[in-house]
N, C-alpha and C positions, 0 to 999 in steps of 0.2 A: 419503470424502475421502482424498487421498493424504497420506503423511507429510510433515512440513515440509521435509525434506531433498530431496524429489523436485523435480526441475527441469523436469518435463514442461510445466507451464503456462508457465513463463518461456521455454522453448525454443519452444513453439508460438506464443506472442505475438511473440517476437523474430524469428521466421522467417516469419511470415505476411506476404504481400505487401501487404495492406491491413488496417488496423484501424479498424472503425467506432467511433463514440463510445460505442456500447453496450458495447464491450469494456472501455473505460476505466471505465464505470459499474459493470461487473461487478467489476473490480479494486477499485474504491472500496468496493463492498458486501462484498467479502471482508475488507477491512481494518477497516471500521467497521460495527458492527451497526446494523440499522434501529432507529429511536427506539422503535418499538412492540414490539421484540423483548424477550421476557421471559427469554431465555437470556443468560448472561454471555458476554463476548467469547471466542472460541476462538483460542488462541495459535497453533495449527497453521495455521489459515486466514489469520491476520494475517501470519505468516511467509511463507507462499506468496504472498500478495497483494503484500507489500512486496518480495519477491524479484523478482517479475515487473515491478513498477514500476521497480525499480532497473535491471533489464536494459533496459527501454525507455528509461530516462534515458540509459544509456550507448550503446545501439545505434541509437536513432532520434531524432536531433536535432530533427526537426520536431515530435515529440510531447513533447519534454523539458519544456516549460513546463506542459503539462497534467499530466504525471506528477509534476512537482515540487509542483504544487498539491495533488494527491492525497496526497503524502507529508506536506505541511504540514497538511492536514486531519486526517490520522491522528495526528500529533503533538499538534495542538490538542485532539483528542478525548480522547486518553489522558493528557494532562498532569495531570488530576485523579486518575488511578489510580496514577501513579508519581511520588511526590514528588521523587525524584532527578532525574527528567527536567526538572522545573521549574528546579531548581538549575543543571543543565547548560545549559539554554537561556539562562538568565540570564547565564551566563558568556560565551556566544557572541553573544547578542543583547541587549545591555544596554539 
């Protein structure tokens, strides 16, 4: 896996002429580990996945809602892992 600062994945997805739904499924699986996974979440993978999601949100308006849904799923998944996140969300989404 590439380092979290590498933008290759974001660039590839941002410049691809067409993105199938499988590409979004791949991004979601990078950010959220499978339920049956015995390994803890990998921060580098999460960073790369969310960076690519953010690029798609900014550069591809037709995909924006699907990418925002992925970002929301990531937040919902990790809210139990990061107590500060729960407090921050409460401030913005009472």
